[in-house]
C-alpha positions as CSV (number, residue, x, y, z in Angstrom):
1,X,-12.9,14.4,8.2
2,X,-10.8,11.6,6.7
3,X,-12.4,8.2,6.4
4,X,-11.2,4.8,5.3
5,X,-12.9,2.8,2.6
6,X,-12.4,-0.7,1.2
7,X,-13.0,-0.2,-2.5
8,X,-12.9,-2.2,-5.7
9,X,-10.0,-1.5,-8.0
10,X,-12.3,-1.8,-11.0
11,X,-14.3,1.2,-9.6
12,X,-11.4,3.3,-8.4
13,X,-8.5,2.6,-10.8
14,X,-9.0,5.7,-13.0
15,X,-9.1,8.0,-10.0
16,X,-5.9,6.4,-8.6
17,X,-4.0,6.7,-11.8
18,X,-3.9,10.5,-11.3
19,X,-1.5,9.8,-8.3
20,X,0.7,7.0,-9.7
21,X,3.3,9.2,-11.5
22,X,3.8,11.3,-8.3
23,X,4.0,8.1,-6.2
24,X,6.6,6.6,-8.6
25,X,8.7,9.8,-8.7
26,X,8.8,9.9,-4.9
27,X,9.7,6.3,-4.3
28,X,10.8,4.2,-7.3
29,X,14.3,3.0,-7.7
30,X,16.2,3.2,-11.1
31,X,13.8,5.7,-12.6
32,X,16.3,6.5,-15.3
33,X,16.1,2.8,-16.4
34,X,12.6,1.6,-15.7
35,X,9.5,3.4,-16.9
36,X,6.3,3.4,-14.9
37,X,4.0,1.1,-16.7
38,X,1.7,-0.9,-14.4
39,X,0.0,-4.0,-15.8
40,X,-3.5,-3.0,-15.0
41,X,-5.0,-6.0,-16.7
42,X,-3.3,-8.4,-14.3
43,X,-4.3,-6.3,-11.3
44,X,-7.9,-6.4,-12.4
45,X,-7.8,-10.1,-13.2
46,X,-6.4,-10.8,-9.7
47,X,-9.2,-8.6,-8.2
48,X,-11.8,-10.7,-10.1
49,X,-10.3,-13.8,-8.4
50,X,-10.6,-12.1,-5.0
51,X,-6.9,-11.7,-4.6
52,X,-6.6,-7.8,-4.3
53,X,-7.3,-5.7,-1.3
54,X,-7.6,-1.9,-1.9
55,X,-8.1,0.4,1.0
56,X,-8.4,4.2,0.4
57,X,-8.4,7.1,2.8
58,X,-10.7,10.0,1.5
59,X,-11.3,13.5,2.7
60,X,-14.6,14.9,1.4
61,X,-14.4,12.3,-1.4
62,X,-10.8,13.1,-2.4
63,X,-8.2,10.3,-2.3
64,X,-5.5,11.2,0.2
65,X,-3.9,7.7,0.7
66,X,-4.2,4.2,-0.6
67,X,-3.0,0.6,0.0
68,X,-3.0,-2.2,-2.5
69,X,-2.2,-5.8,-1.4
70,X,-2.5,-9.3,-2.6
71,X,-4.4,-12.1,-0.9
72,X,-3.4,-15.7,-1.3
73,X,-2.5,-18.8,0.6
74,X,1.2,-18.8,1.4
75,X,3.1,-21.0,-1.0
76,X,5.0,-22.8,1.7
77,X,2.0,-22.9,4.1
78,X,-1.2,-23.5,2.2
79,X,-3.4,-23.1,5.3
80,X,-2.0,-19.7,6.0
81,X,-4.1,-17.1,4.1
82,X,-1.7,-14.2,3.6
83,X,-2.0,-10.5,2.7
84,X,1.2,-9.2,1.1
85,X,1.5,-5.4,0.5
86,X,2.1,-4.3,-3.1
87,X,2.2,-0.6,-2.4
88,X,0.9,2.3,-0.3
89,X,0.9,6.0,-0.7
90,X,0.0,9.1,1.4
91,X,-0.5,12.3,-0.6
92,X,2.3,14.8,-0.1
93,X,0.0,17.4,1.4
94,X,-0.8,14.8,4.1
95,X,2.8,13.9,4.9
96,X,4.9,17.0,4.4
97,X,6.0,18.8,7.5
98,X,4.8,22.2,6.0
99,X,1.3,20.9,5.7
100,X,0.9,18.7,8.8
101,X,2.8,17.8,11.9
102,X,4.7,14.6,11.7
103,X,2.3,13.2,14.3
104,X,-0.7,14.0,12.1
105,X,0.9,12.3,9.1
106,X,1.8,9.3,11.3
107,X,-1.8,9.1,12.5
108,X,-3.1,9.1,8.9
109,X,-0.7,6.3,8.0
110,X,-1.9,4.4,11.1
111,X,-5.5,5.0,10.2
112,X,-4.9,3.5,6.7
113,X,-3.2,0.4,8.1
114,X,-5.7,-0.1,10.9
115,X,-8.4,-0.2,8.2
116,X,-6.3,-2.6,6.1
117,X,-5.9,-4.9,9.1
118,X,-9.6,-4.8,10.0
119,X,-10.5,-5.8,6.4
120,X,-7.8,-8.5,6.4
121,X,-9.3,-9.9,9.6
122,X,-12.8,-9.8,8.1
123,X,-11.4,-11.8,5.2
124,X,-9.8,-14.4,7.5
125,X,-6.2,-13.5,6.7
126,X,-3.8,-15.1,9.2
127,X,-0.6,-13.3,8.4
128,X,0.3,-9.9,6.8
129,X,3.5,-8.8,5.2
130,X,4.1,-5.0,4.9
131,X,7.3,-3.3,3.7
132,X,8.9,0.0,3.9
133,X,11.3,1.8,1.6
134,X,14.5,2.7,3.4
135,X,14.5,6.2,1.9
136,X,10.9,6.8,3.0
137,X,10.8,4.7,6.2
138,X,7.4,3.8,7.6
139,X,8.6,1.0,9.9
140,X,7.6,2.9,13.0
141,X,3.9,2.7,12.0
142,X,4.2,-1.0,11.4
143,X,6.0,-1.5,14.8
144,X,3.3,0.4,16.6
145,X,0.7,-1.9,14.9
146,X,2.5,-4.9,16.6
147,X,4.5,-6.0,13.6
148,X,8.0,-7.2,13.7
149,X,10.8,-6.9,11.1
150,X,11.3,-10.3,9.5
151,X,13.3,-9.8,6.4
152,X,15.4,-7.3,4.3
153,X,15.4,-7.0,0.5
154,X,18.3,-6.0,-1.6
155,X,18.3,-4.7,-5.1
156,X,20.8,-4.4,-7.9
157,X,20.2,-3.3,-11.5
158,X,21.2,-6.0,-13.9
159,X,19.7,-4.5,-17.1
160,X,21.5,-2.9,-20.0
């Protein structure tokens, strides 16, 4: 049975680190130019300020998915407490067609985001912003949760 848990990053970070390289390899842009080097100190400081929401799906204690988001009043709308997604990940064994049906993987993603939304409501969040990589599109999950597309981001490497 897979269950959702709101957890503290301080308590879970070391366990999550085991998944970060695989997550980065599957989704990150410009991997030949930008190394994976999270600023854990900032994440933990922001959690101490109450600004991080971590939700984890576990199967018999094992991490199978996670969501990290930032909580803060919107800069343009101070009275609108907002949750902005930083990242989410579903383990390959729980999203690959060989392991599960696409419907089962979709249901797991939905379970993760339903748990995130429930915790956001509990924390009096008024608006959420979630995003999807175009090459690993999860927009169908967001649309089924009643979300609407509001913006597109573009990227261009300007480094060396």
